[in-house]
N, C-alpha and C positions, 0 to 999 in steps of 0.2 A: 504494500500500500504506500501511496505517497501521502504524507501528512504535512500540513503547513505548520508554521511556528505557533499557531494558537491551538493546535491539536485537532484541527478539522481534517477529516479524510477527504482527499481530492480525487483519488483514483485507486484502482488496484489492478494488478497483473496476475495472471494465472499461468503456471508452468507445469511441467511434468514432475516426476519423482526427484526429490532434492536431497535425500539422505545419502551422502557419499559412501557410506558403508554398505548400503544395499543396492543403490543404483550405479555405483561406481563414480569416481571423482569427475571424469569427463562429462558423463551424462548429467550429473548433479549441477556442475558449473554451467552447462548449456541451459538447463531448465531454469536455474536461478537468474541467469543473465537475460533470458527471454522474458521472464515474468517482470523483471525490473524495467526492461526496455518498453514492454507493453504499458506498464503503469506510468512511466515517465512520458510516453507519447500521449496517452489519454489526458494526463494532467498538463501537458504542454510545457514540460520541464526538460531542460537539456543537461543540468547537473544538480546535484544535491549538496546542501550544506554539510550533511552527515547522513550516514546510512547505518542502520542496525538490522542485521539479518538473523532471524531466529530459525535455526536449521537443526533438525534432528541429526544425531550422529556426529556432532562437532564438539563434544565435551573434552576431547583430548587436544592439547596444543599442536601436536604434529599434524593431525587431520585438519584442524582449523587453519593452520598456516599453509598447508598444501592447497586447500580449497581457495583460500584468499588469493594465492598467487595465480589462480586460474580464472578468477572472476573479472568481468569487465563492468565495473560499477563507476559511473561518472561522479565521483566524490573524492575529496581529499581525505576524508575521515570515514573509514568503514570499520565496523565492528561486527564480528560474528559471535553469537551466543547460541546456546541450545534452544530448542523449541520450548522446553519447560521454563527457562528463564524468561523468554519473551511472553509466554502465556501468563506467567505470574505477574509480570510487570503490567501487562494489559488488564488483568483482573483487579489489581490493587492500585493502579496508578503509580507504581514504583515503590509502594510501601511494603511493610512486612505482611506476611501471610503464608498460606500453604495452598498448593494446587495439586490435584490428582488428575492425571490424564490417562484415559483408557480409550485408545484408538487402535490403530494397527499394532502399536506397542503400548507399554504402560510405564508410568513413572509418577512418583510423588516427590515434590520439590518445595522447599520452604526457605524463607528468609526471616530472621528475627529482627527485633527493633534495633539491634546493634550492628546489623549487616552480616551476621553469621549465617551460613547456609547449611542445609542438610538435604540429602536426597535418598530415596530408596527405589530400587528398580531401574528401569531404563537401560538394561544391559543387552537388549536385543532379543528378537524373536527366537533365535536358535537356543538360547540358554536360560533366559529368565525374564519374561515379561508377563507374569501372572496377571490374569484379569484383562488382558488385551484382547482385541478382536481376533488376532491370530490364535492365541491360547484357547479362547472359548470355542472357536471353530474347530481347532484340532481335537479338543476334548469331545465335541459333539460327534465328529467323525469316528473317533475311537469308540465311543459308547454305542454308536450305530453298528459298527463292525463287530464289537463284542456280542451284541444282541444277535446279529446275523449268524455268527459262529456258534451261538449257544453258550458262550463263555460268560455272558452277562445277562442282566435282566432285560426283558422286552422293553422297548422304548419307542415312543412316537417319533423320536429323532430319526429313526431309519426311514420312515416315510417322508419326513421333511427333507432329509438329505437327498433322497432319490428324486423328489420333486424339484428341488432347487437346481440340482445338477442334471436333470433330464435323463435319469437312469431308469431302466426297466426293473433292475434288481441290484442288490448291493455288490454282487460280484462283478 
């Protein structure tokens, strides 16, 4: 989004996957650059006073630095933070608080009144994003398959999975 100095949203740009750990750094950089360019064009802006990008998968300095070097953002001051940091700032106006995100991944992140931070989760779908969309979907599939095999209790999830995926049977 392009936001003016009074906090008013002027425009927004939409791009593809931007988590460099899952999409890859090249694809993430292209998606972010495309979204920024679309928002800038809609707002009629050629350059920004500052840019803050909230991007999943950027909590490690090495990844942040690598992505920063690939982006084409027309601003002298660009900062990359994780999506959890950006979401909390948006929800609290930059004040203390806690946010819990449960989307494709999941994370809890908080900032106290002295600026101290804490997080739980957000380690990625392959190892530990309990309560995320991926985790819930995987567990639904596993329950449906256990029921199909006779290893688990019968569940209506089997019919739902077949319907959503357009399958005649679970096999």
